[in-house]
Backbone as XML, in Angstrom:
<?xml version="1.0"?>
<chain id="A" units="angstrom">
  <residue number="1" name="UNK">
    <atom name="N" x="8.024" y="-20.044" z="-1.468"/>
    <atom name="CA" x="7.731" y="-18.835" z="-1.228"/>
    <atom name="C" x="5.166" y="-18.827" z="-2.257"/>
  </residue>
  <residue number="2" name="UNK">
    <atom name="N" x="5.200" y="-18.302" z="-1.785"/>
    <atom name="CA" x="3.991" y="-18.159" z="-3.310"/>
    <atom name="C" x="4.410" y="-17.346" z="-3.728"/>
  </residue>
  <residue number="3" name="UNK">
    <atom name="N" x="2.823" y="-17.993" z="-4.837"/>
    <atom name="CA" x="2.934" y="-16.809" z="-6.298"/>
    <atom name="C" x="2.725" y="-15.365" z="-6.180"/>
  </residue>
  <residue number="4" name="UNK">
    <atom name="N" x="1.838" y="-14.750" z="-5.780"/>
    <atom name="CA" x="2.412" y="-13.695" z="-5.391"/>
    <atom name="C" x="3.856" y="-12.980" z="-4.750"/>
  </residue>
  <residue number="5" name="UNK">
    <atom name="N" x="4.134" y="-13.833" z="-4.091"/>
    <atom name="CA" x="4.851" y="-13.166" z="-3.717"/>
    <atom name="C" x="6.693" y="-12.739" z="-5.002"/>
  </residue>
  <residue number="6" name="UNK">
    <atom name="N" x="6.222" y="-14.204" z="-4.847"/>
    <atom name="CA" x="7.213" y="-13.777" z="-6.779"/>
    <atom name="C" x="6.859" y="-13.158" z="-7.984"/>
  </residue>
  <residue number="7" name="UNK">
    <atom name="N" x="5.230" y="-13.028" z="-7.033"/>
    <atom name="CA" x="5.325" y="-11.532" z="-8.656"/>
    <atom name="C" x="6.306" y="-10.395" z="-8.231"/>
  </residue>
  <residue number="8" name="UNK">
    <atom name="N" x="5.577" y="-10.487" z="-6.635"/>
    <atom name="CA" x="6.012" y="-8.709" z="-6.086"/>
    <atom name="C" x="7.371" y="-9.308" z="-5.307"/>
  </residue>
  <residue number="9" name="UNK">
    <atom name="N" x="8.599" y="-9.687" z="-5.748"/>
    <atom name="CA" x="9.877" y="-9.719" z="-6.069"/>
    <atom name="C" x="10.101" y="-9.689" z="-7.499"/>
  </residue>
  <residue number="10" name="UNK">
    <atom name="N" x="9.100" y="-9.105" z="-8.296"/>
    <atom name="CA" x="10.305" y="-9.475" z="-9.076"/>
    <atom name="C" x="9.744" y="-7.838" z="-9.629"/>
  </residue>
  <residue number="11" name="UNK">
    <atom name="N" x="8.501" y="-7.517" z="-8.680"/>
    <atom name="CA" x="8.532" y="-6.111" z="-9.597"/>
    <atom name="C" x="9.193" y="-5.380" z="-8.733"/>
  </residue>
  <residue number="12" name="UNK">
    <atom name="N" x="10.306" y="-4.579" z="-9.668"/>
    <atom name="CA" x="11.736" y="-3.958" z="-9.143"/>
    <atom name="C" x="11.695" y="-2.568" z="-9.214"/>
  </residue>
  <residue number="13" name="UNK">
    <atom name="N" x="10.343" y="-2.507" z="-10.075"/>
    <atom name="CA" x="11.036" y="-0.428" z="-10.232"/>
    <atom name="C" x="9.774" y="-0.333" z="-8.681"/>
  </residue>
  <residue number="14" name="UNK">
    <atom name="N" x="8.977" y="-1.146" z="-8.035"/>
    <atom name="CA" x="8.003" y="-1.067" z="-7.403"/>
    <atom name="C" x="9.192" y="-0.532" z="-5.415"/>
  </residue>
  <residue number="15" name="UNK">
    <atom name="N" x="10.734" y="-1.042" z="-5.397"/>
    <atom name="CA" x="12.064" y="-1.085" z="-4.703"/>
    <atom name="C" x="11.727" y="0.297" z="-4.055"/>
  </residue>
  <residue number="16" name="UNK">
    <atom name="N" x="11.382" y="1.042" z="-4.935"/>
    <atom name="CA" x="12.059" y="2.865" z="-4.372"/>
    <atom name="C" x="10.354" y="3.521" z="-3.511"/>
  </residue>
  <residue number="17" name="UNK">
    <atom name="N" x="9.762" y="3.204" z="-3.566"/>
    <atom name="CA" x="8.559" y="2.759" z="-2.832"/>
    <atom name="C" x="8.394" y="2.497" z="-0.896"/>
  </residue>
  <residue number="18" name="UNK">
    <atom name="N" x="9.642" y="1.869" z="-0.919"/>
    <atom name="CA" x="9.759" y="1.152" z="0.375"/>
    <atom name="C" x="9.138" y="0.332" z="1.222"/>
  </residue>
  <residue number="19" name="UNK">
    <atom name="N" x="8.204" y="1.132" z="2.117"/>
    <atom name="CA" x="7.343" y="0.211" z="3.170"/>
    <atom name="C" x="6.200" y="0.214" z="2.092"/>
  </residue>
  <residue number="20" name="UNK">
    <atom name="N" x="5.450" y="1.089" z="1.556"/>
    <atom name="CA" x="4.651" y="1.410" z="-0.052"/>
    <atom name="C" x="4.621" y="0.721" z="-0.598"/>
  </residue>
  <residue number="21" name="UNK">
    <atom name="N" x="5.678" y="-0.410" z="-0.795"/>
    <atom name="CA" x="5.999" y="-1.192" z="-2.703"/>
    <atom name="C" x="4.445" y="-2.280" z="-2.322"/>
  </residue>
  <residue number="22" name="UNK">
    <atom name="N" x="4.386" y="-2.687" z="-1.267"/>
    <atom name="CA" x="3.607" y="-3.733" z="-1.159"/>
    <atom name="C" x="1.996" y="-3.518" z="-1.137"/>
  </residue>
  <residue number="23" name="UNK">
    <atom name="N" x="1.652" y="-1.775" z="-0.742"/>
    <atom name="CA" x="0.393" y="-1.965" z="-0.750"/>
    <atom name="C" x="0.586" y="-1.128" z="-2.389"/>
  </residue>
  <residue number="24" name="UNK">
    <atom name="N" x="1.183" y="-0.890" z="-2.849"/>
    <atom name="CA" x="0.925" y="-0.530" z="-3.836"/>
    <atom name="C" x="1.084" y="-1.831" z="-4.986"/>
  </residue>
  <residue number="25" name="UNK">
    <atom name="N" x="1.434" y="-2.496" z="-4.565"/>
    <atom name="CA" x="1.340" y="-3.605" z="-5.317"/>
    <atom name="C" x="-0.455" y="-4.475" z="-4.767"/>
  </residue>
  <residue number="26" name="UNK">
    <atom name="N" x="-0.900" y="-4.764" z="-4.499"/>
    <atom name="CA" x="-1.859" y="-4.392" z="-4.109"/>
    <atom name="C" x="-3.299" y="-4.071" z="-5.110"/>
  </residue>
  <residue number="27" name="UNK">
    <atom name="N" x="-2.529" y="-2.558" z="-4.791"/>
    <atom name="CA" x="-3.027" y="-1.379" z="-6.059"/>
    <atom name="C" x="-3.748" y="-2.317" z="-8.096"/>
  </residue>
  <residue number="28" name="UNK">
    <atom name="N" x="-2.890" y="-2.290" z="-7.763"/>
    <atom name="CA" x="-2.903" y="-3.243" z="-9.426"/>
    <atom name="C" x="-3.283" y="-4.401" z="-8.908"/>
  </residue>
  <residue number="29" name="UNK">
    <atom name="N" x="-3.696" y="-4.924" z="-8.880"/>
    <atom name="CA" x="-3.816" y="-6.913" z="-8.491"/>
    <atom name="C" x="-4.609" y="-6.403" z="-8.781"/>
  </residue>
  <residue number="30" name="UNK">
    <atom name="N" x="-5.589" y="-5.565" z="-7.793"/>
    <atom name="CA" x="-7.226" y="-5.857" z="-7.526"/>
    <atom name="C" x="-7.736" y="-5.034" z="-8.250"/>
  </residue>
  <residue number="31" name="UNK">
    <atom name="N" x="-6.819" y="-4.352" z="-8.765"/>
    <atom name="CA" x="-8.395" y="-2.608" z="-9.292"/>
    <atom name="C" x="-7.550" y="-2.843" z="-11.090"/>
  </residue>
  <residue number="32" name="UNK">
    <atom name="N" x="-6.231" y="-3.739" z="-11.463"/>
    <atom name="CA" x="-5.806" y="-3.724" z="-12.575"/>
    <atom name="C" x="-4.734" y="-2.923" z="-13.206"/>
  </residue>
  <residue number="33" name="UNK">
    <atom name="N" x="-4.654" y="-2.212" z="-11.531"/>
    <atom name="CA" x="-3.548" y="-0.421" z="-12.941"/>
    <atom name="C" x="-1.924" y="-1.080" z="-12.989"/>
  </residue>
  <residue number="34" name="UNK">
    <atom name="N" x="-2.254" y="-0.760" z="-14.174"/>
    <atom name="CA" x="-0.998" y="-0.914" z="-14.984"/>
    <atom name="C" x="0.828" y="1.363" z="-15.106"/>
  </residue>
  <residue number="35" name="UNK">
    <atom name="N" x="0.383" y="1.886" z="-14.391"/>
    <atom name="CA" x="0.737" y="3.023" z="-13.899"/>
    <atom name="C" x="1.050" y="4.080" z="-12.810"/>
  </residue>
  <residue number="36" name="UNK">
    <atom name="N" x="1.739" y="2.640" z="-11.794"/>
    <atom name="CA" x="1.647" y="3.039" z="-10.506"/>
    <atom name="C" x="2.970" y="3.725" z="-9.896"/>
  </residue>
  <residue number="37" name="UNK">
    <atom name="N" x="3.655" y="4.423" z="-11.234"/>
    <atom name="CA" x="4.723" y="5.690" z="-10.675"/>
    <atom name="C" x="3.339" y="6.525" z="-10.990"/>
  </residue>
  <residue number="38" name="UNK">
    <atom name="N" x="2.076" y="6.833" z="-11.040"/>
    <atom name="CA" x="1.126" y="8.213" z="-11.263"/>
    <atom name="C" x="0.524" y="7.770" z="-10.402"/>
  </residue>
  <residue number="39" name="UNK">
    <atom name="N" x="-0.104" y="6.308" z="-9.945"/>
    <atom name="CA" x="-1.039" y="5.910" z="-8.222"/>
    <atom name="C" x="-0.044" y="6.149" z="-8.136"/>
  </residue>
  <residue number="40" name="UNK">
    <atom name="N" x="1.418" y="6.026" z="-7.312"/>
    <atom name="CA" x="1.968" y="6.255" z="-6.034"/>
    <atom name="C" x="1.772" y="7.935" z="-6.046"/>
  </residue>
  <residue number="41" name="UNK">
    <atom name="N" x="2.507" y="8.562" z="-7.181"/>
    <atom name="CA" x="1.807" y="10.221" z="-7.965"/>
    <atom name="C" x="1.056" y="11.075" z="-7.165"/>
  </residue>
  <residue number="42" name="UNK">
    <atom name="N" x="0.014" y="10.017" z="-6.778"/>
    <atom name="CA" x="-1.262" y="11.037" z="-6.718"/>
    <atom name="C" x="-1.720" y="9.805" z="-5.792"/>
  </residue>
  <residue number="43" name="UNK">
    <atom name="N" x="-1.674" y="9.118" z="-5.151"/>
    <atom name="CA" x="-2.600" y="8.173" z="-4.046"/>
    <atom name="C" x="-1.421" y="8.262" z="-2.274"/>
  </residue>
  <residue number="44" name="UNK">
    <atom name="N" x="-0.018" y="8.384" z="-2.528"/>
    <atom name="CA" x="0.851" y="8.328" z="-0.769"/>
    <atom name="C" x="0.590" y="10.056" z="-0.764"/>
  </residue>
  <residue number="45" name="UNK">
    <atom name="N" x="0.264" y="9.178" z="0.671"/>
    <atom name="CA" x="0.065" y="10.180" z="2.019"/>
    <atom name="C" x="1.206" y="10.614" z="3.040"/>
  </residue>
  <residue number="46" name="UNK">
    <atom name="N" x="2.193" y="9.367" z="2.133"/>
    <atom name="CA" x="3.132" y="9.230" z="3.642"/>
    <atom name="C" x="4.074" y="9.599" z="4.099"/>
  </residue>
  <residue number="47" name="UNK">
    <atom name="N" x="4.014" y="10.041" z="5.853"/>
    <atom name="CA" x="5.341" y="11.076" z="5.315"/>
    <atom name="C" x="4.814" y="11.142" z="6.705"/>
  </residue>
  <residue number="48" name="UNK">
    <atom name="N" x="5.567" y="11.989" z="7.713"/>
    <atom name="CA" x="5.719" y="12.454" z="9.382"/>
    <atom name="C" x="4.353" y="13.733" z="8.841"/>
  </residue>
  <residue number="49" name="UNK">
    <atom name="N" x="3.353" y="13.505" z="8.369"/>
    <atom name="CA" x="2.769" y="14.923" z="8.238"/>
    <atom name="C" x="1.448" y="13.278" z="7.621"/>
  </residue>
  <residue number="50" name="UNK">
    <atom name="N" x="1.389" y="12.496" z="7.422"/>
    <atom name="CA" x="0.618" y="11.418" z="7.494"/>
    <atom name="C" x="-0.905" y="11.132" z="7.511"/>
  </residue>
  <residue number="51" name="UNK">
    <atom name="N" x="-0.703" y="12.103" z="8.605"/>
    <atom name="CA" x="-1.752" y="11.502" z="9.928"/>
    <atom name="C" x="-2.388" y="9.930" z="9.345"/>
  </residue>
  <residue number="52" name="UNK">
    <atom name="N" x="-1.628" y="8.805" z="10.397"/>
    <atom name="CA" x="-1.748" y="8.130" z="10.581"/>
    <atom name="C" x="-2.494" y="7.076" z="8.749"/>
  </residue>
  <residue number="53" name="UNK">
    <atom name="N" x="-1.935" y="7.250" z="7.875"/>
    <atom name="CA" x="-2.612" y="6.735" z="6.266"/>
    <atom name="C" x="-1.352" y="6.706" z="5.738"/>
  </residue>
  <residue number="54" name="UNK">
    <atom name="N" x="-1.412" y="5.489" z="4.920"/>
    <atom name="CA" x="-0.430" y="5.584" z="4.112"/>
    <atom name="C" x="-0.613" y="5.286" z="2.215"/>
  </residue>
  <residue number="55" name="UNK">
    <atom name="N" x="-1.372" y="5.271" z="1.818"/>
    <atom name="CA" x="-2.177" y="5.170" z="0.691"/>
    <atom name="C" x="-3.347" y="5.629" z="0.406"/>
  </residue>
  <residue number="56" name="UNK">
    <atom name="N" x="-4.306" y="6.931" z="-0.404"/>
    <atom name="CA" x="-5.949" y="6.375" z="-0.295"/>
    <atom name="C" x="-5.661" y="6.939" z="-1.894"/>
  </residue>
  <residue number="57" name="UNK">
    <atom name="N" x="-6.501" y="6.302" z="-2.199"/>
    <atom name="CA" x="-6.894" y="5.143" z="-3.611"/>
    <atom name="C" x="-8.315" y="6.030" z="-3.590"/>
  </residue>
  <residue number="58" name="UNK">
    <atom name="N" x="-8.876" y="6.793" z="-4.624"/>
    <atom name="CA" x="-9.848" y="7.128" z="-5.580"/>
    <atom name="C" x="-9.942" y="7.230" z="-7.173"/>
  </residue>
  <residue number="59" name="UNK">
    <atom name="N" x="-11.166" y="5.907" z="-7.520"/>
    <atom name="CA" x="-11.365" y="5.993" z="-8.428"/>
    <atom name="C" x="-12.589" y="6.044" z="-8.625"/>
  </residue>
  <residue number="60" name="UNK">
    <atom name="N" x="-13.539" y="7.339" z="-9.026"/>
    <atom name="CA" x="-14.747" y="7.726" z="-8.466"/>
    <atom name="C" x="-14.450" y="7.169" z="-9.794"/>
  </residue>
  <residue number="61" name="UNK">
    <atom name="N" x="-14.630" y="6.827" z="-11.347"/>
    <atom name="CA" x="-14.958" y="6.374" z="-11.923"/>
    <atom name="C" x="-16.271" y="5.351" z="-12.044"/>
  </residue>
  <residue number="62" name="UNK">
    <atom name="N" x="-15.674" y="4.628" z="-10.575"/>
    <atom name="CA" x="-15.633" y="2.523" z="-10.454"/>
    <atom name="C" x="-16.630" y="3.242" z="-9.097"/>
  </residue>
  <residue number="63" name="UNK">
    <atom name="N" x="-16.301" y="4.116" z="-8.421"/>
    <atom name="CA" x="-17.049" y="4.027" z="-7.070"/>
    <atom name="C" x="-16.194" y="3.755" z="-6.141"/>
  </residue>
  <residue number="64" name="UNK">
    <atom name="N" x="-14.864" y="3.530" z="-6.118"/>
    <atom name="CA" x="-14.395" y="2.439" z="-4.949"/>
    <atom name="C" x="-12.600" y="4.195" z="-4.156"/>
  </residue>
  <residue number="65" name="UNK">
    <atom name="N" x="-12.440" y="3.254" z="-2.977"/>
    <atom name="CA" x="-12.268" y="4.606" z="-1.996"/>
    <atom name="C" x="-11.289" y="3.084" z="-1.497"/>
  </residue>
  <residue number="66" name="UNK">
    <atom name="N" x="-10.279" y="3.809" z="-1.417"/>
    <atom name="CA" x="-9.435" y="2.461" z="-0.631"/>
    <atom name="C" x="-8.114" y="3.880" z="0.684"/>
  </residue>
  <residue number="67" name="UNK">
    <atom name="N" x="-8.161" y="3.158" z="1.482"/>
    <atom name="CA" x="-7.571" y="4.107" z="2.627"/>
    <atom name="C" x="-6.359" y="2.711" z="2.674"/>
  </residue>
  <residue number="68" name="UNK">
    <atom name="N" x="-5.253" y="2.493" z="3.364"/>
    <atom name="CA" x="-4.535" y="1.674" z="3.066"/>
    <atom name="C" x="-3.609" y="2.327" z="4.762"/>
  </residue>
  <residue number="69" name="UNK">
    <atom name="N" x="-2.824" y="1.666" z="5.874"/>
    <atom name="CA" x="-1.835" y="1.211" z="6.377"/>
    <atom name="C" x="-0.678" y="0.506" z="5.746"/>
  </residue>
  <residue number="70" name="UNK">
    <atom name="N" x="-0.188" y="0.786" z="5.171"/>
    <atom name="CA" x="1.139" y="-0.125" z="4.959"/>
    <atom name="C" x="2.364" y="-0.604" z="5.560"/>
  </residue>
  <residue number="71" name="UNK">
    <atom name="N" x="2.297" y="-1.817" z="5.971"/>
    <atom name="CA" x="3.700" y="-1.902" z="6.480"/>
    <atom name="C" x="4.048" y="-3.613" z="5.771"/>
  </residue>
  <residue number="72" name="UNK">
    <atom name="N" x="5.024" y="-3.631" z="5.771"/>
    <atom name="CA" x="6.255" y="-4.984" z="5.960"/>
    <atom name="C" x="7.144" y="-4.678" z="6.442"/>
  </residue>
  <residue number="73" name="UNK">
    <atom name="N" x="7.851" y="-6.471" z="6.557"/>
    <atom name="CA" x="8.245" y="-6.772" z="7.433"/>
    <atom name="C" x="9.808" y="-7.797" z="6.935"/>
  </residue>
  <residue number="74" name="UNK">
    <atom name="N" x="10.348" y="-7.601" z="6.607"/>
    <atom name="CA" x="11.602" y="-8.379" z="5.400"/>
    <atom name="C" x="11.307" y="-10.372" z="6.351"/>
  </residue>
  <residue number="75" name="UNK">
    <atom name="N" x="11.040" y="-10.142" z="7.911"/>
    <atom name="CA" x="11.661" y="-10.904" z="8.478"/>
    <atom name="C" x="10.052" y="-11.349" z="8.445"/>
  </residue>
  <residue number="76" name="UNK">
    <atom name="N" x="9.419" y="-12.745" z="9.478"/>
    <atom name="CA" x="8.497" y="-13.299" z="8.803"/>
    <atom name="C" x="7.915" y="-13.526" z="10.159"/>
  </residue>
  <residue number="77" name="UNK">
    <atom name="N" x="6.594" y="-12.659" z="9.900"/>
    <atom name="CA" x="5.495" y="-12.494" z="11.242"/>
    <atom name="C" x="3.858" y="-13.623" z="11.226"/>
  </residue>
  <residue number="78" name="UNK">
    <atom name="N" x="3.369" y="-13.703" z="12.618"/>
    <atom name="CA" x="2.226" y="-14.542" z="11.710"/>
    <atom name="C" x="1.789" y="-12.817" z="12.221"/>
  </residue>
  <residue number="79" name="UNK">
    <atom name="N" x="1.365" y="-11.935" z="12.434"/>
    <atom name="CA" x="0.884" y="-10.645" z="12.415"/>
    <atom name="C" x="1.289" y="-9.443" z="12.551"/>
  </residue>
  <residue number="80" name="UNK">
    <atom name="N" x="0.861" y="-8.152" z="11.852"/>
    <atom name="CA" x="1.853" y="-6.325" z="11.730"/>
    <atom name="C" x="1.754" y="-6.350" z="13.145"/>
  </residue>
  <residue number="81" name="UNK">
    <atom name="N" x="2.366" y="-5.383" z="13.398"/>
    <atom name="CA" x="2.402" y="-4.851" z="15.289"/>
    <atom name="C" x="1.486" y="-4.969" z="15.080"/>
  </residue>
  <residue number="82" name="UNK">
    <atom name="N" x="0.647" y="-4.644" z="16.831"/>
    <atom name="CA" x="-0.676" y="-3.711" z="16.826"/>
    <atom name="C" x="-1.415" y="-1.904" z="16.128"/>
  </residue>
  <residue number="83" name="UNK">
    <atom name="N" x="0.245" y="-1.737" z="16.588"/>
    <atom name="CA" x="-0.729" y="-0.439" z="15.898"/>
    <atom name="C" x="-0.828" y="0.535" z="15.225"/>
  </residue>
  <residue number="84" name="UNK">
    <atom name="N" x="-0.779" y="-0.410" z="13.748"/>
    <atom name="CA" x="-0.765" y="-0.166" z="12.613"/>
    <atom name="C" x="-1.970" y="-0.462" z="12.701"/>
  </residue>
  <residue number="85" name="UNK">
    <atom name="N" x="-3.645" y="-1.168" z="13.079"/>
    <atom name="CA" x="-4.834" y="-1.609" z="12.535"/>
    <atom name="C" x="-5.613" y="0.289" z="13.912"/>
  </residue>
  <residue number="86" name="UNK">
    <atom name="N" x="-4.530" y="-0.105" z="14.513"/>
    <atom name="CA" x="-4.500" y="1.788" z="15.506"/>
    <atom name="C" x="-4.268" y="2.562" z="14.037"/>
  </residue>
  <residue number="87" name="UNK">
    <atom name="N" x="-3.547" y="2.352" z="14.172"/>
    <atom name="CA" x="-2.951" y="3.403" z="13.318"/>
    <atom name="C" x="-4.281" y="3.696" z="12.513"/>
  </residue>
  <residue number="88" name="UNK">
    <atom name="N" x="-4.907" y="2.768" z="11.354"/>
    <atom name="CA" x="-5.418" y="3.274" z="10.526"/>
    <atom name="C" x="-7.136" y="3.629" z="10.828"/>
  </residue>
  <residue number="89" name="UNK">
    <atom name="N" x="-6.791" y="3.164" z="11.907"/>
    <atom name="CA" x="-8.768" y="3.256" z="12.526"/>
    <atom name="C" x="-8.738" y="5.294" z="13.155"/>
  </residue>
  <residue number="90" name="UNK">
    <atom name="N" x="-7.476" y="5.605" z="13.786"/>
    <atom name="CA" x="-6.684" y="6.584" z="13.961"/>
    <atom name="C" x="-8.038" y="8.170" z="11.400"/>
  </residue>
  <residue number="91" name="UNK">
    <atom name="N" x="-7.093" y="6.961" z="11.196"/>
    <atom name="CA" x="-6.879" y="7.741" z="9.753"/>
    <atom name="C" x="-8.267" y="7.755" z="9.506"/>
  </residue>
  <residue number="92" name="UNK">
    <atom name="N" x="-8.866" y="6.637" z="8.925"/>
    <atom name="CA" x="-9.570" y="6.841" z="9.121"/>
    <atom name="C" x="-10.928" y="7.518" z="9.726"/>
  </residue>
  <residue number="93" name="UNK">
    <atom name="N" x="-10.928" y="7.833" z="10.563"/>
    <atom name="CA" x="-11.662" y="8.784" z="11.847"/>
    <atom name="C" x="-11.218" y="10.285" z="11.349"/>
  </residue>
</chain>
């Protein structure tokens, strides 16, 4: 298991976010975020009417915007389903 996977698995506080947990973890790593509950409250859009986008994270101070379509599989796969990329394309449009 790679180091990031071990670190992710140790974050039991993120399990309540299901498939979006890995996306939140990636945001924390990339942007040095500590309070992921607040980030989740502000950024998670996942739901029946999410318009194919699970996370929208905006940091106006740093000029960053992240749109994410999250997918997590408990089975080893070589890639995510092809529709995930087209879903993200739909979200950006």
